[in-house]
ChimeraX commands (.cxc) that place a marker at each C-alpha (Angstrom):
marker #1 position 86.24,99.37,82.43 radius 0.5
marker #1 position 85.85,100.28,78.77 radius 0.5
marker #1 position 82.20,99.19,78.89 radius 0.5
marker #1 position 81.60,101.55,81.81 radius 0.5
marker #1 position 83.16,104.45,79.91 radius 0.5
marker #1 position 81.01,103.71,76.87 radius 0.5
marker #1 position 77.86,103.51,79.00 radius 0.5
marker #1 position 78.73,106.78,80.74 radius 0.5
marker #1 position 79.34,108.46,77.36 radius 0.5
marker #1 position 75.95,107.32,76.10 radius 0.5
marker #1 position 74.38,108.60,79.34 radius 0.5
marker #1 position 75.92,112.04,78.67 radius 0.5
marker #1 position 74.83,111.92,75.04 radius 0.5
marker #1 position 78.41,112.02,73.74 radius 0.5
marker #1 position 80.03,109.80,71.15 radius 0.5
marker #1 position 82.20,107.25,73.06 radius 0.5
marker #1 position 85.13,107.97,70.73 radius 0.5
marker #1 position 85.53,111.47,72.18 radius 0.5
marker #1 position 85.30,110.25,75.76 radius 0.5
marker #1 position 87.98,107.61,75.18 radius 0.5
marker #1 position 90.16,110.11,73.28 radius 0.5
marker #1 position 89.92,112.57,76.20 radius 0.5
marker #1 position 90.98,109.89,78.67 radius 0.5
marker #1 position 93.94,108.86,76.50 radius 0.5
marker #1 position 95.06,112.47,76.13 radius 0.5
marker #1 position 94.78,113.06,79.89 radius 0.5
marker #1 position 96.87,109.96,80.55 radius 0.5
marker #1 position 99.47,111.12,78.02 radius 0.5
marker #1 position 99.56,114.57,79.63 radius 0.5
marker #1 position 100.16,113.07,83.08 radius 0.5
marker #1 position 103.01,110.92,81.73 radius 0.5
marker #1 position 104.68,113.88,80.02 radius 0.5
marker #1 position 104.20,116.05,83.13 radius 0.5
marker #1 position 105.93,113.41,85.28 radius 0.5
marker #1 position 108.81,112.98,82.85 radius 0.5
marker #1 position 109.40,116.69,82.17 radius 0.5
marker #1 position 108.18,118.80,85.08 radius 0.5
marker #1 position 108.23,122.49,84.21 radius 0.5
marker #1 position 108.98,125.17,86.75 radius 0.5
marker #1 position 109.11,128.90,86.01 radius 0.5
marker #1 position 112.59,130.44,86.27 radius 0.5
marker #1 position 111.63,134.11,86.15 radius 0.5
marker #1 position 108.93,136.24,87.76 radius 0.5
marker #1 position 107.86,139.71,86.68 radius 0.5
marker #1 position 106.17,142.41,88.73 radius 0.5
marker #1 position 104.68,145.51,87.11 radius 0.5
marker #1 position 104.23,148.66,89.18 radius 0.5
marker #1 position 103.65,152.36,88.61 radius 0.5
marker #1 position 106.21,154.81,90.01 radius 0.5
marker #1 position 105.60,158.32,91.38 radius 0.5
marker #1 position 105.70,159.93,87.92 radius 0.5
marker #1 position 103.08,157.56,86.50 radius 0.5
marker #1 position 105.52,155.47,84.49 radius 0.5
marker #1 position 105.06,151.71,84.29 radius 0.5
marker #1 position 108.04,149.86,85.73 radius 0.5
marker #1 position 108.51,146.11,85.26 radius 0.5
marker #1 position 110.96,144.27,87.49 radius 0.5
marker #1 position 112.13,140.75,86.69 radius 0.5
marker #1 position 113.22,138.38,89.43 radius 0.5
marker #1 position 115.17,135.14,89.03 radius 0.5
marker #1 position 113.57,132.37,91.07 radius 0.5
marker #1 position 115.96,130.05,92.91 radius 0.5
marker #1 position 115.68,126.36,92.20 radius 0.5
marker link #1:1,2 radius 0.2
marker link #1:2,3 radius 0.2
marker link #1:3,4 radius 0.2
marker link #1:4,5 radius 0.2
marker link #1:5,6 radius 0.2
marker link #1:6,7 radius 0.2
marker link #1:7,8 radius 0.2
marker link #1:8,9 radius 0.2
marker link #1:9,10 radius 0.2
marker link #1:10,11 radius 0.2
marker link #1:11,12 radius 0.2
marker link #1:12,13 radius 0.2
marker link #1:13,14 radius 0.2
marker link #1:14,15 radius 0.2
marker link #1:15,16 radius 0.2
marker link #1:16,17 radius 0.2
marker link #1:17,18 radius 0.2
marker link #1:18,19 radius 0.2
marker link #1:19,20 radius 0.2
marker link #1:20,21 radius 0.2
marker link #1:21,22 radius 0.2
marker link #1:22,23 radius 0.2
marker link #1:23,24 radius 0.2
marker link #1:24,25 radius 0.2
marker link #1:25,26 radius 0.2
marker link #1:26,27 radius 0.2
marker link #1:27,28 radius 0.2
marker link #1:28,29 radius 0.2
marker link #1:29,30 radius 0.2
marker link #1:30,31 radius 0.2
marker link #1:31,32 radius 0.2
marker link #1:32,33 radius 0.2
marker link #1:33,34 radius 0.2
marker link #1:34,35 radius 0.2
marker link #1:35,36 radius 0.2
marker link #1:36,37 radius 0.2
marker link #1:37,38 radius 0.2
marker link #1:38,39 radius 0.2
marker link #1:39,40 radius 0.2
marker link #1:40,41 radius 0.2
marker link #1:41,42 radius 0.2
marker link #1:42,43 radius 0.2
marker link #1:43,44 radius 0.2
marker link #1:44,45 radius 0.2
marker link #1:45,46 radius 0.2
marker link #1:46,47 radius 0.2
marker link #1:47,48 radius 0.2
marker link #1:48,49 radius 0.2
marker link #1:49,50 radius 0.2
marker link #1:50,51 radius 0.2
marker link #1:51,52 radius 0.2
marker link #1:52,53 radius 0.2
marker link #1:53,54 radius 0.2
marker link #1:54,55 radius 0.2
marker link #1:55,56 radius 0.2
marker link #1:56,57 radius 0.2
marker link #1:57,58 radius 0.2
marker link #1:58,59 radius 0.2
marker link #1:59,60 radius 0.2
marker link #1:60,61 radius 0.2
marker link #1:61,62 radius 0.2
marker link #1:62,63 radius 0.2
view
């Protein structure tokens, strides 16, 4: 599999080091995302009232 990645990198004209580094970082990101999934807890909505003032409302999202 590593030979295929190196060949593909040469085909794209990229140094194989960067291609392998990108794949390692993507794998690490997927592992961290599975271990620590992040969900937003708050939502904000910005509107303009009748007088032209900007009003921001914050909502707590249920889990």
